[in-house]
ZAGUZA-67312 format. One record per residue (C-alpha): residue in three letters; residue number from 0; x negated, y, z negated. Coordinates in steps of 0.1 Angstrom, whole numbers, padded with zeros to 4 digits, m for minus. Each point is the difference from the previous one (the first is absolute). Layout:
BEGIN
SITE   rest    nr       u       v       w
SITE    ALA   NUM       X       Y       Z
...
END
This chain:
BEGIN
SITE   rest    nr       u       v       w
SITE    MET     0    1112   m1438    0671
SITE    LYS     1    0035   m0002   m0014
SITE    ASN     2    0000   m0037    0005
SITE    PHE     3   m0033   m0003   m0017
SITE    LEU     4    0012    0019   m0031
SITE    SER     5    0031   m0021   m0002
SITE    TYR     6   m0020   m0032    0002
SITE    THR     7   m0024    0013   m0027
SITE    CYS     8    0029    0009   m0024
SITE    LEU     9    0016   m0034    0006
SITE    SER    10   m0032   m0018   m0007
SITE    MET    11   m0005    0019   m0033
SITE    LEU    12    0035   m0007   m0010
SITE    LEU    13   m0004   m0037    0006
SITE    PHE    14   m0033    0000   m0018
SITE    PHE    15    0016    0017   m0030
SITE    PHE    16    0027   m0027   m0003
SITE    ALA    17   m0025   m0028    0006
SITE    CYS    18   m0021    0012   m0029
SITE    LYS    19    0029    0005   m0024
SITE    GLU    20   m0011   m0016   m0033
SITE    GLU    21    0017   m0033   m0008
SITE    PRO    22    0012   m0004   m0036
SITE    LEU    23   m0025   m0018   m0023
SITE    MET    24    0008   m0037   m0007
SITE    THR    25    0006   m0007   m0037
SITE    TYR    26   m0004   m0034   m0018
SITE    ASP    27    0034   m0017   m0003
SITE    ASN    28    0001   m0024   m0029
SITE    ALA    29    0031   m0017    0012
SITE    LYS    30   m0013   m0007    0035
SITE    SER    31   m0035   m0008   m0010
SITE    LYS    32    0010   m0025   m0027
SITE    ASN    33   m0025    0010   m0028
SITE    SER    34   m0026   m0026   m0009
SITE    ILE    35   m0012   m0005   m0036
SITE    TYR    36   m0034   m0013   m0011
SITE    PHE    37   m0026   m0003   m0028
SITE    ALA    38   m0022    0030    0005
SITE    GLN    39   m0031   m0019   m0014
SITE    ALA    40    0006   m0033    0018
SITE    ASP    41   m0028    0006    0025
SITE    SER    42   m0026    0013   m0024
SITE    LEU    43    0007   m0026   m0026
SITE    GLU    44    0004   m0028    0027
SITE    ASN    45    0034   m0008   m0015
SITE    PHE    46   m0015   m0012   m0033
SITE    LYS    47   m0006    0015   m0034
SITE    SER    48   m0014   m0018   m0031
SITE    ILE    49    0005    0011   m0036
SITE    SER    50   m0016   m0017   m0030
SITE    PHE    51    0006    0005   m0037
SITE    GLY    52   m0031   m0021   m0006
SITE    TYR    53   m0023    0029   m0008
SITE    ALA    54    0026    0020   m0019
SITE    LYS    55    0002    0003   m0038
SITE    THR    56    0024   m0023   m0018
SITE    THR    57    0021    0030   m0009
SITE    VAL    58    0009    0006    0037
SITE    LYS    59    0034   m0017    0005
SITE    ASP    60    0010    0013    0034
SITE    SER    61   m0012    0020    0030
SITE    THR    62    0020    0019    0027
SITE    ILE    63   m0011   m0003    0036
SITE    LYS    64    0012    0022    0028
SITE    PHE    65    0006   m0005    0037
SITE    LEU    66    0008    0029    0024
SITE    ILE    67    0030   m0009    0022
SITE    ARG    68    0002    0023    0031
SITE    ALA    69    0027    0005    0026
SITE    ILE    70   m0007    0011    0036
SITE    GLY    71    0021    0030    0011
SITE    ALA    72    0016    0030   m0016
SITE    PRO    73    0015    0003   m0035
SITE    GLU    74    0038   m0002   m0005
SITE    ASN    75    0022    0019   m0024
SITE    TYR    76    0011   m0032   m0017
SITE    ASP    77   m0018   m0030   m0018
SITE    ARG    78   m0008   m0029    0023
SITE    PRO    79   m0003   m0034   m0017
SITE    TYR    80   m0027   m0023    0012
SITE    ASN    81    0000   m0038   m0002
SITE    LEU    82   m0030   m0015   m0019
SITE    ASN    83    0001   m0038    0002
SITE    ILE    84   m0019   m0021   m0025
SITE    ALA    85   m0009   m0033    0017
SITE    ASP    86    0011   m0033   m0016
SITE    THR    87   m0037   m0011    0001
SITE    SER    88   m0008    0027   m0026
SITE    THR    89   m0012   m0014   m0033
SITE    LEU    90    0001    0033   m0020
SITE    LYS    91    0032   m0001   m0019
SITE    GLU    92    0023    0031   m0003
SITE    GLY    93    0008    0009   m0036
SITE    THR    94   m0028   m0020   m0016
SITE    GLU    95   m0030    0010    0022
SITE    TYR    96    0012    0031    0018
SITE    GLU    97    0027    0026    0003
SITE    ILE    98    0009    0024    0028
SITE    LEU    99    0003    0034   m0017
SITE    ASN   100    0016    0022    0026
SITE    LYS   101    0032   m0018    0009
SITE    PRO   102    0021    0006    0020
SITE    LEU   103   m0027    0001    0027
SITE    SER   104    0005    0028    0025
SITE    ILE   105   m0017    0028    0020
SITE    LYS   106    0015    0030   m0018
SITE    ALA   107    0018    0029    0018
SITE    GLY   108   m0024    0024    0015
SITE    LYS   109   m0029   m0025   m0002
SITE    THR   110   m0017   m0024    0024
SITE    ALA   111   m0018   m0021   m0026
SITE    ASP   112    0006   m0018   m0033
SITE    THR   113   m0023   m0013   m0027
SITE    LEU   114    0007   m0036   m0008
SITE    LYS   115   m0009   m0005   m0037
SITE    ILE   116   m0005   m0035   m0013
SITE    LYS   117   m0007   m0006   m0037
SITE    LEU   118   m0021   m0031   m0006
SITE    LEU   119    0004   m0017   m0033
SITE    ARG   120   m0029   m0018   m0016
SITE    ALA   121    0016   m0035   m0003
SITE    SER   122   m0020   m0028   m0016
SITE    ASN   123    0002   m0023    0030
SITE    LEU   124   m0021    0025    0020
SITE    ARG   125   m0030   m0013   m0020
SITE    ASP   126    0003   m0034    0017
SITE    LYS   127    0003    0010    0036
SITE    PRO   128    0010    0030    0022
SITE    SER   129    0036    0008    0009
SITE    TYR   130    0010    0015    0033
SITE    LEU   131    0026    0024    0013
SITE    LEU   132    0007    0000    0037
SITE    MET   133    0020    0031    0011
SITE    ASP   134    0016    0006    0034
SITE    LEU   135    0019    0031    0012
SITE    LYS   136    0030   m0013    0018
SITE    PRO   137    0024    0020    0024
SITE    ASN   138    0032    0013   m0014
SITE    GLU   139    0026    0027    0010
SITE    SER   140   m0026    0028   m0006
SITE    PHE   141   m0033   m0014    0014
SITE    THR   142   m0015   m0025    0024
SITE    ASN   143   m0033   m0017   m0004
SITE    ASP   144   m0012    0005    0036
SITE    PHE   145   m0032    0016   m0012
SITE    LEU   146   m0015   m0034   m0006
SITE    LEU   147   m0035   m0008    0013
SITE    TYR   148   m0035    0011   m0004
SITE    THR   149   m0032   m0019    0011
SITE    LYS   150   m0035    0000   m0013
SITE    VAL   151   m0031   m0015    0016
SITE    ILE   152   m0027   m0013   m0024
SITE    ASN   153   m0030   m0019    0013
SITE    GLY   154    0018   m0005    0032
SITE    VAL   155    0031   m0015   m0016
SITE    THR   156    0033    0018    0005
SITE    THR   157    0025   m0001   m0029
SITE    THR   158    0035    0012    0000
SITE    GLY   159    0018    0017   m0029
SITE    TYR   160    0035    0012   m0007
SITE    ARG   161    0005    0035   m0014
SITE    THR   162    0033   m0012   m0014
SITE    ARG   163   m0015   m0026   m0023
SITE    MET   164   m0021    0001   m0032
SITE    LEU   165   m0014   m0028   m0021
SITE    LEU   166   m0007    0008   m0037
SITE    LYS   167   m0022   m0023   m0021
SITE    VAL   168    0001    0003   m0038
SITE    ASP   169   m0021   m0019   m0026
SITE    ASP   170   m0014    0003   m0035
SITE    ILE   171   m0033   m0018    0007
SITE    ALA   172   m0035    0012   m0006
SITE    GLY   173   m0034   m0014    0006
SITE    PRO   174   m0031    0008   m0021
SITE    PRO   175   m0016    0034    0006
SITE    PRO   176   m0035   m0001    0014
SITE    PHE   177   m0019    0001   m0033
SITE    TRP   178    0021   m0030   m0013
SITE    SER   179   m0004   m0020    0032
SITE    VAL   180   m0022   m0031    0005
SITE    GLY   181   m0032    0012    0018
SITE    SER   182   m0001    0033   m0018
SITE    ILE   183   m0033    0007   m0018
SITE    TYR   184    0021    0010   m0030
SITE    TYR   185    0022   m0031    0001
SITE    THR   186   m0017   m0020   m0028
SITE    SER   187    0000    0030   m0023
SITE    VAL   188    0036    0010    0007
SITE    VAL   189    0012   m0036   m0006
SITE    GLY   190   m0020   m0001   m0032
SITE    TYR   191    0020    0030   m0013
SITE    PHE   192    0034   m0002    0018
SITE    GLY   193    0002   m0038    0005
SITE    THR   194    0013   m0017    0031
SITE    PHE   195    0020    0024    0023
SITE    SER   196    0038   m0001   m0001
SITE    MET   197    0024    0024    0016
SITE    LEU   198    0019    0006   m0032
SITE    LYS   199   m0033    0007   m0019
SITE    PHE   200   m0011    0024    0027
SITE    GLN   201    0034    0018   m0002
SITE    LEU   202   m0003    0002   m0038
SITE    PHE   203   m0035    0015    0004
SITE    LEU   204    0014    0027    0023
SITE    THR   205    0030    0007   m0023
SITE    TYR   206   m0019    0000   m0033
SITE    TYR   207   m0026    0024    0012
SITE    ASN   208    0022    0020    0023
SITE    LEU   209   m0021   m0007    0031
SITE    ASP   210    0009    0005    0036
SITE    GLY   211    0001   m0034    0018
SITE    ASP   212   m0008    0016    0034
SITE    GLN   213   m0032    0014   m0015
SITE    VAL   214   m0010   m0030   m0020
SITE    VAL   215    0000   m0022    0032
SITE    MET   216   m0024    0024    0018
SITE    PRO   217   m0034   m0016    0007
SITE    ASN   218   m0020    0027   m0019
SITE    TRP   219    0024    0005   m0029
SITE    PHE   220   m0019   m0023   m0025
SITE    THR   221   m0032    0020    0004
SITE    THR   222    0017    0035    0000
SITE    ASP   223    0001    0021   m0032
SITE    ASN   224   m0017   m0028   m0020
SITE    ASN   225    0030   m0023    0002
SITE    ASN   226   m0023   m0030   m0001
SITE    ARG   227   m0012    0011   m0034
SITE    ARG   228    0035    0001   m0014
SITE    ILE   229    0007   m0036    0007
SITE    SER   230   m0008   m0012   m0036
SITE    GLY   231    0022    0027   m0015
SITE    TRP   232    0029   m0008    0023
SITE    ALA   233   m0003   m0038   m0007
SITE    ASN   234   m0002    0006   m0038
SITE    GLY   235    0031    0023    0002
SITE    LEU   236    0020   m0026    0020
SITE    LYS   237   m0010   m0028   m0023
SITE    ALA   238    0012    0021   m0030
SITE    TYR   239    0033    0006    0017
SITE    LEU   240    0005   m0037    0008
SITE    THR   241   m0008   m0009   m0036
SITE    ARG   242    0025    0026   m0013
SITE    MET   243    0027   m0013    0023
SITE    ALA   244   m0005   m0036   m0011
SITE    ALA   245    0001    0011   m0037
SITE    ALA   246    0033    0018    0006
SITE    GLY   247    0015   m0032    0014
SITE    THR   248    0000    0013    0036
SITE    PRO   249   m0030   m0017    0016
SITE    VAL   250   m0010    0010    0036
SITE    TYR   251    0001   m0029    0024
SITE    GLU   252   m0012   m0005    0035
SITE    SER   253    0025   m0003    0029
SITE    ASP   254    0008   m0037   m0008
SITE    GLY   255    0015    0011   m0033
SITE    VAL   256   m0021   m0026   m0019
SITE    THR   257   m0036    0010    0002
SITE    LEU   258   m0011    0027   m0025
SITE    MET   259   m0018    0029    0015
SITE    THR   260   m0036    0002   m0013
SITE    MET   261   m0031    0021    0006
SITE    GLY   262   m0035   m0012    0007
SITE    VAL   263   m0025   m0014   m0025
SITE    TYR   264   m0018    0034   m0004
SITE    ALA   265    0031    0019   m0010
SITE    ARG   266    0001    0006   m0038
END
């Protein structure tokens, strides 16, 4: 019996030490080599497009934001990150864009930063789009090991990089549905507004303080009797163009030579 009790006590003692709780493992930034990435890369498929084409002429710039996120725990000091602009980029710094939050860093106590890029409405954006190819490169603070994601669409697998983002910027607009060839309203609209041009459309938005995103909606023209306002809008724009010409500041189309005119029905 004595031997049995001794054996039981020894077993319980061994069980106690065996079950002793190990200390919890914590994330070690230094050992893990934090990766940094564009948080929206996957959902945006590494591509974002911005157009001034449907904005009023009074809009001269626009600020776009990208969330930059780091894997791991925050630090008690600022951690600079390395945003590389590829040589193949055609968007020009200073004349077409500015990075607002330089120096770029993940701030102390944070695990993310908002990259703010101010896009400038340069005249050359009317001719063709410009592109900004951004790539997060490794530095003393971060790696870019958190690289790949894959998507399967219609049986085709594509690979994207969470450290890359392509931004497309232009100032190009096509005609809204009611001003497009094939619309049942096309003949009437051209009669009042004349042939579509991007600058005329932007003047229309600006002069009447209209929201371009709304105007290009398929049902906008027939909503709130907008189709019945067309003659008044055309007459008002013609009067404006006449005043500008009389003041010695005529309004031209994008070639700088052709005078902007309204349709034959405008009075």
